[in-house]
C-alpha atoms as one frame of an Amber mdcrd trajectory, in Angstrom:
protein
   0.173  -0.116   0.048   1.273   3.150  -1.121   1.280   6.056   1.199   2.654
  10.127   1.541   6.495  10.560   2.495   7.091  11.346   6.121   9.742  14.301
   6.906  12.142  12.093   8.049  13.283   9.149   5.872  13.432   5.975   9.228
  16.154   3.710   6.615  16.468   0.273   8.551  13.090   0.835   9.780  11.323
   0.988   6.402  13.883  -1.336   4.446  12.219  -4.134   7.534   8.582  -3.081
   7.112   9.535  -2.816   3.335   7.314   0.544   3.475   5.911   2.294  -0.277
   6.117   5.702  -0.377   4.437   8.130  -3.174   3.627  11.550  -3.317   2.994
  14.445  -5.487   5.382  17.791  -4.678   5.872  21.010  -6.188   9.848  22.136
  -7.003   9.245  25.231  -4.372   9.023  22.416  -1.820  12.776  21.595  -2.781
  14.625  25.047  -2.082  18.149  24.219  -3.411  16.285  23.092  -6.866  14.273
  26.419  -6.603  16.738  28.490  -7.294  17.982  27.016 -10.103  14.993  26.747
 -11.738  11.624  29.117 -12.828   8.830  26.359 -13.208   8.460  26.627  -9.274
   4.904  26.044  -9.327   5.535  22.647 -11.098   4.588  19.106  -9.669   7.411
  16.540  -9.049   5.956  12.776  -8.565   8.500  10.746  -6.116   8.171   7.229
  -5.515  10.032   5.301  -2.894  10.273   1.925  -2.308  12.075   0.422   1.205
  13.504  -3.371   1.636  16.419  -5.162   2.629  18.450  -6.897   0.423  20.259
  -9.874   1.639  18.556  -9.777   5.052  20.880  -6.989   6.935  21.172  -3.948
   3.617  18.751  -1.212   3.631  17.827   0.090  -0.069  15.466   2.481  -1.697
  14.611   2.206  -5.087  13.470   5.223  -6.578  11.600   6.990  -9.623  11.259
  10.411  -9.809   9.636  12.421 -12.738   9.266  16.416 -13.401   9.880  19.065
 -15.591  12.571  21.910 -15.167  13.149  24.824 -16.893  16.561  26.078 -16.986
  18.375  29.042 -19.383  19.963  27.341 -22.248  23.456  28.249 -22.246  23.875
  28.433 -26.072  21.292  31.043 -26.557  20.159  32.184 -22.899  16.127  31.821
 -23.452  14.236  29.167 -21.562  14.222  25.421 -21.757  12.588  22.773 -20.490
  13.946  19.601 -19.740  11.819  16.594 -18.906  13.982  14.177 -16.238  12.870
  10.765 -14.816  15.699  10.055 -12.494  15.774   6.097 -11.634  17.920   5.144
  -8.537  18.764   2.217  -6.675  20.811   2.523  -3.716  21.979   0.585  -1.260
  23.611   1.847   2.490  26.361   0.164   4.258  27.559   0.895   7.287  30.764
  -0.433   6.357  32.878  -1.162   3.146  32.583  -4.635   3.276  28.531  -5.015
   3.245  28.742  -3.541  -0.265  30.725  -6.863  -1.666  27.235  -8.662  -1.225
  25.741  -6.438  -3.539  25.708  -6.749  -6.959  26.497  -4.110  -9.486  23.026
  -2.650 -10.101  23.103  -0.660  -6.858  24.605   3.261  -6.401  26.578   2.313
  -3.019  26.234   4.910   0.020  28.417   4.918   3.156  25.878   5.999   5.459
  25.404   5.287   9.115  22.720   7.862   9.927  19.651   6.038  10.662  17.338
   8.981  10.083  17.940  11.729   7.184  15.667  14.299   5.813  13.051  13.006
   2.975  13.285  16.660   1.079  17.553  16.413   1.002  17.683  13.506  -0.186
  15.476  13.584  -3.221  16.958  17.285  -4.198  20.153  15.380  -4.439  19.158
  12.706  -6.671  17.393  15.945  -8.835  20.605  17.731  -8.884  22.454  14.858
  -9.809  20.153  14.347 -13.177  19.971  17.784 -13.919  22.364  18.548 -16.952
  25.595  20.330 -16.434  24.895  22.230 -19.728  21.233  22.466 -20.429  20.845
  23.575 -24.034  17.667  23.114 -26.348  17.979  20.285 -28.632  17.558  21.796
 -31.731  20.412  24.323 -32.541  19.479  27.508 -31.626  20.997  30.949 -32.142
  24.027  31.538 -29.765  23.488  34.780 -28.069  27.032  35.606 -29.374  25.164
  35.509 -32.993  22.868  37.569 -32.058  22.718  41.464 -33.504  23.674  43.469
 -30.984  23.754  47.303 -31.604  27.154  49.067 -31.519  27.376  52.293 -29.764
  29.854  54.870 -30.595  31.705  56.166 -27.521  33.873  58.823 -27.691  37.566
  58.174 -27.106  38.412  59.080 -23.585  41.575  60.100 -24.554  40.976  62.376
 -27.414  41.392  65.379 -25.771  45.017  64.325 -24.934  45.352  64.441 -28.822
  44.665  67.684 -29.007  46.893  69.102 -26.190  49.927  67.438 -27.861  49.074
  69.178 -31.467  49.166  72.546 -29.192  52.659  72.498 -28.192
């Protein structure tokens, strides 16, 4: 049975019970994401499944789906990018536990039993945002846009006049 995601993830407790959470957020609920995007009122769907792998390694399998509106680094206009990060994380108390997991897991050395849901989801979204967001089509570079040139007077022109007087 799916239920809303609590504010704090109690990792081992949730994994032992095999809980599944699902919730719809708005981007403005995530302060670090809200500073990067211009569509802060848009939705984000999050689903998290907790379980124990090999009976003792707490794991989270997650799906997140959202659209982010960022600044295109080529033309400096807005670009909307659909993100759908999926992850499978194993939380290890020591490095030896990592040898028990197969390669499909991303492992995290973590001894915290409890951590912030908002910060955890934020980290997963930030990892999926492209470093250099650009339109998929070839947009016009801001360098190629016509810029009106302004004629400015040379501030040293007066010195030239002084030189001719001597």
